[in-house]
ROTOR-151557 format. One record per residue (C-alpha): residue in three letters; x, y, z. Coordinates in steps of 0.1 Angstrom, whole numbers, plus 5000, padded with zeros to 4 digits. Example, Ala and Ser with C-alpha at 12.3 -4.5 7.8 and 13.67 -1.06 7.14 Angstrom:
BEGIN
{ala, {5123, 4955, 5078}}
{ser, {5137, 4989, 5071}}
This chain:
BEGIN
{met, {4012, 3434, 9512}}
{arg, {3993, 3433, 9482}}
{asp, {4003, 3454, 9452}}
{ile, {3972, 3481, 9456}}
{leu, {3973, 3499, 9492}}
{val, {3936, 3514, 9492}}
{gln, {3933, 3550, 9501}}
{ser, {3924, 3558, 9532}}
{pro, {3897, 3586, 9538}}
{lys, {3919, 3604, 9564}}
{pro, {3952, 3620, 9550}}
{glu, {3966, 3618, 9585}}
{arg, {3967, 3578, 9583}}
{ile, {3996, 3579, 9559}}
{ala, {4018, 3595, 9585}}
{glu, {4007, 3571, 9611}}
{met, {4018, 3543, 9593}}
{leu, {4049, 3557, 9583}}
{glu, {4057, 3564, 9623}}
{thr, {4045, 3527, 9628}}
{phe, {4067, 3511, 9603}}
{glu, {4101, 3531, 9602}}
{arg, {4096, 3523, 9642}}
{trp, {4087, 3484, 9641}}
{phe, {4092, 3470, 9606}}
{ala, {4127, 3459, 9588}}
{leu, {4110, 3457, 9553}}
{val, {4079, 3456, 9535}}
{met, {4073, 3427, 9508}}
{ile, {4048, 3437, 9481}}
{his, {4031, 3408, 9466}}
{gly, {4031, 3426, 9430}}
{asp, {4053, 3431, 9400}}
{glu, {4068, 3463, 9399}}
{arg, {4070, 3469, 9364}}
{leu, {4034, 3466, 9362}}
{ile, {4021, 3483, 9396}}
{pro, {4050, 3506, 9412}}
{phe, {4041, 3506, 9452}}
{gly, {4044, 3545, 9448}}
{arg, {4011, 3544, 9424}}
{thr, {3989, 3540, 9452}}
{phe, {4011, 3548, 9485}}
{pro, {4027, 3584, 9478}}
{ala, {4053, 3581, 9504}}
{ala, {4070, 3549, 9488}}
{ala, {4100, 3570, 9481}}
{arg, {4108, 3575, 9517}}
{ile, {4109, 3540, 9526}}
{ala, {4123, 3530, 9489}}
{ala, {4152, 3511, 9506}}
{arg, {4133, 3487, 9528}}
{ile, {4108, 3479, 9500}}
{arg, {4109, 3444, 9484}}
{tyr, {4088, 3428, 9458}}
{thr, {4079, 3394, 9459}}
{gly, {4060, 3387, 9425}}
{tyr, {4023, 3383, 9430}}
{val, {4013, 3352, 9452}}
{ile, {3987, 3328, 9440}}
{asp, {3976, 3291, 9447}}
{ala, {3978, 3278, 9409}}
{asp, {4014, 3265, 9394}}
{leu, {4012, 3285, 9362}}
{asp, {4043, 3269, 9349}}
{arg, {4020, 3237, 9344}}
{pro, {4013, 3230, 9307}}
{ala, {3976, 3228, 9301}}
{ala, {3962, 3194, 9310}}
{ser, {3937, 3196, 9282}}
{asp, {3920, 3211, 9250}}
{ala, {3889, 3224, 9275}}
{gly, {3880, 3258, 9264}}
{arg, {3899, 3258, 9232}}
{gly, {3891, 3290, 9210}}
{glu, {3858, 3299, 9236}}
{val, {3847, 3330, 9253}}
{ile, {3849, 3321, 9289}}
{val, {3827, 3345, 9312}}
{ser, {3838, 3337, 9350}}
{ala, {3819, 3353, 9379}}
{gly, {3845, 3342, 9408}}
{gly, {3826, 3328, 9437}}
{gly, {3793, 3339, 9420}}
{ala, {3777, 3357, 9451}}
{val, {3777, 3391, 9431}}
{gly, {3786, 3373, 9395}}
{phe, {3746, 3375, 9385}}
{pro, {3750, 3410, 9363}}
{leu, {3781, 3402, 9347}}
{leu, {3765, 3367, 9335}}
{gln, {3732, 3384, 9322}}
{ala, {3750, 3413, 9304}}
{ala, {3774, 3385, 9288}}
{leu, {3741, 3371, 9273}}
{asp, {3729, 3403, 9266}}
{ala, {3763, 3411, 9248}}
{arg, {3772, 3380, 9227}}
{pro, {3749, 3382, 9195}}
{ala, {3764, 3418, 9188}}
{thr, {3800, 3407, 9191}}
{val, {3826, 3396, 9166}}
{val, {3830, 3363, 9186}}
{arg, {3792, 3355, 9187}}
{asp, {3798, 3322, 9166}}
{arg, {3821, 3309, 9192}}
{thr, {3813, 3290, 9223}}
{trp, {3805, 3309, 9250}}
{arg, {3810, 3293, 9287}}
{leu, {3794, 3308, 9319}}
{val, {3810, 3298, 9347}}
{ala, {3789, 3309, 9375}}
{gly, {3805, 3302, 9409}}
{pro, {3794, 3280, 9438}}
{asn, {3781, 3308, 9455}}
{leu, {3754, 3321, 9429}}
{pro, {3721, 3318, 9441}}
{pro, {3700, 3289, 9430}}
{asp, {3671, 3310, 9414}}
{gln, {3699, 3334, 9399}}
{phe, {3715, 3300, 9384}}
{ala, {3680, 3285, 9371}}
{ala, {3672, 3320, 9352}}
{leu, {3707, 3317, 9335}}
{arg, {3699, 3282, 9326}}
{arg, {3665, 3289, 9309}}
{arg, {3682, 3318, 9290}}
{val, {3709, 3295, 9277}}
{glu, {3682, 3271, 9268}}
{thr, {3660, 3293, 9250}}
{glu, {3687, 3317, 9236}}
{gly, {3720, 3300, 9235}}
{ala, {3716, 3283, 9199}}
{gly, {3737, 3259, 9208}}
{leu, {3767, 3280, 9215}}
{val, {3764, 3291, 9250}}
{val, {3774, 3265, 9278}}
{leu, {3766, 3271, 9317}}
{asp, {3787, 3254, 9343}}
{arg, {3780, 3262, 9380}}
{ser, {3820, 3257, 9386}}
{arg, {3853, 3242, 9372}}
{thr, {3884, 3227, 9386}}
{asp, {3900, 3235, 9357}}
{phe, {3898, 3272, 9353}}
{thr, {3934, 3276, 9343}}
{thr, {3931, 3251, 9315}}
{leu, {3904, 3273, 9306}}
{leu, {3921, 3303, 9305}}
{ser, {3953, 3290, 9284}}
{asn, {3927, 3277, 9258}}
{cys, {3901, 3303, 9254}}
{thr, {3900, 3330, 9227}}
{leu, {3887, 3356, 9252}}
{ser, {3881, 3358, 9289}}
{ile, {3855, 3380, 9306}}
{ser, {3857, 3380, 9347}}
{gln, {3855, 3402, 9372}}
{gly, {3887, 3417, 9390}}
{gly, {3894, 3395, 9418}}
{tyr, {3933, 3394, 9430}}
{asn, {3939, 3355, 9417}}
{thr, {3918, 3358, 9387}}
{val, {3937, 3389, 9374}}
{ile, {3970, 3374, 9382}}
{glu, {3960, 3340, 9365}}
{thr, {3946, 3358, 9333}}
{leu, {3978, 3383, 9331}}
{cys, {3999, 3350, 9328}}
{leu, {3977, 3325, 9309}}
{ala, {3949, 3341, 9286}}
{asp, {3951, 3358, 9250}}
{arg, {3926, 3385, 9253}}
{ala, {3906, 3399, 9285}}
{val, {3879, 3420, 9296}}
{ile, {3875, 3429, 9334}}
{val, {3844, 3440, 9351}}
{pro, {3856, 3451, 9387}}
{tyr, {3833, 3446, 9416}}
{ala, {3827, 3481, 9432}}
{gly, {3801, 3474, 9457}}
{gly, {3802, 3486, 9492}}
{leu, {3835, 3500, 9499}}
{glu, {3850, 3477, 9473}}
{thr, {3879, 3498, 9456}}
{glu, {3908, 3476, 9450}}
{gln, {3893, 3456, 9425}}
{gly, {3888, 3486, 9400}}
{leu, {3919, 3504, 9409}}
{arg, {3942, 3475, 9401}}
{ala, {3919, 3467, 9368}}
{asp, {3923, 3505, 9359}}
{leu, {3963, 3506, 9364}}
{leu, {3968, 3476, 9347}}
{ala, {3945, 3483, 9317}}
{glu, {3977, 3512, 9311}}
{thr, {4000, 3482, 9302}}
{gly, {3972, 3472, 9273}}
{ala, {3965, 3441, 9289}}
{phe, {3929, 3445, 9297}}
{gln, {3898, 3462, 9286}}
{val, {3879, 3475, 9315}}
{val, {3842, 3480, 9319}}
{asp, {3827, 3500, 9346}}
{glu, {3802, 3479, 9369}}
{ala, {3780, 3509, 9372}}
{ala, {3778, 3511, 9334}}
{leu, {3776, 3472, 9329}}
{asp, {3749, 3462, 9302}}
{gly, {3746, 3444, 9268}}
{pro, {3758, 3471, 9244}}
{ala, {3787, 3483, 9269}}
{leu, {3800, 3447, 9274}}
{ala, {3801, 3441, 9233}}
{ala, {3816, 3472, 9226}}
{ala, {3846, 3460, 9251}}
{val, {3846, 3428, 9237}}
{asp, {3852, 3440, 9200}}
{arg, {3879, 3466, 9212}}
{arg, {3897, 3440, 9230}}
{met, {3897, 3415, 9202}}
{ala, {3907, 3442, 9179}}
{gly, {3937, 3447, 9200}}
{pro, {3968, 3427, 9208}}
{ser, {3971, 3398, 9225}}
{ile, {3982, 3396, 9265}}
{arg, {4010, 3373, 9254}}
{thr, {4027, 3400, 9234}}
{leu, {4035, 3414, 9267}}
{pro, {4061, 3408, 9291}}
{arg, {4048, 3380, 9315}}
{cys, {4038, 3392, 9352}}
{asp, {4059, 3380, 9380}}
{ala, {4039, 3353, 9400}}
{asp, {4068, 3335, 9416}}
{gly, {4058, 3352, 9449}}
{arg, {4056, 3321, 9474}}
{arg, {4091, 3310, 9463}}
{arg, {4104, 3347, 9463}}
{thr, {4087, 3356, 9501}}
{leu, {4104, 3326, 9514}}
{ala, {4137, 3335, 9503}}
{ile, {4134, 3368, 9512}}
{val, {4125, 3360, 9549}}
{ala, {4153, 3335, 9548}}
{glu, {4178, 3361, 9538}}
{val, {4168, 3384, 9563}}
{leu, {4169, 3361, 9593}}
{ala, {4202, 3350, 9582}}
{ser, {4214, 3385, 9582}}
{arg, {4205, 3390, 9618}}
{ala, {4213, 3356, 9631}}
{gly, {4242, 3358, 9660}}
{pro, {4275, 3339, 9657}}
{pro, {4270, 3302, 9669}}
{pro, {4272, 3294, 9703}}
């Protein structure tokens, strides 16, 4: 399971989940870091199954131990919209916020995402060309996003699972604007819980505009670097396999 269990609107679901788990499952592996978000923060009955909980660390695709491949993004403000399908308001707000921030003289790099609709990308390009003053760059997508994160002065992004963990492990400072459309609550909940550690400044998507984002940027720039915090555990791929191998070995019968 991921680190966040989105609460069911039906309280009786907790009892059903516990009954199913205790009957059929040996353990639950949490793809998260207990120091940052204990499972009990989002699952009130976690203490009852504590003996069968194992934390694997976060599971992401990127190799976070690899050094930055280049100086790309060095000293910049990186604004990323994930896939981009719902990222237009964030990118617009970033352009509105930039002139009012303490980092207005830095290069701001907007990474729109491959799924941002073409008309919205064109609208951003027009704004960048007329308002950017040579300090704003618009990219459709990047294959070196982790390098940008490692080198940038500030990351501004939505709260997707992979982006948040990569930011925790690599970035200097960060502002998160979690997507809250539809029934989505996971991004906001994870961002709020992690903000309690001092890692992020969070802006509620419902309150997102230029002034709100500018204020969040300045608060984050005045605060400590993420790198002063203990690095989050992102070794989930290796540890998940190790836990599975350990459990299978413990249940193996004698050789024939």
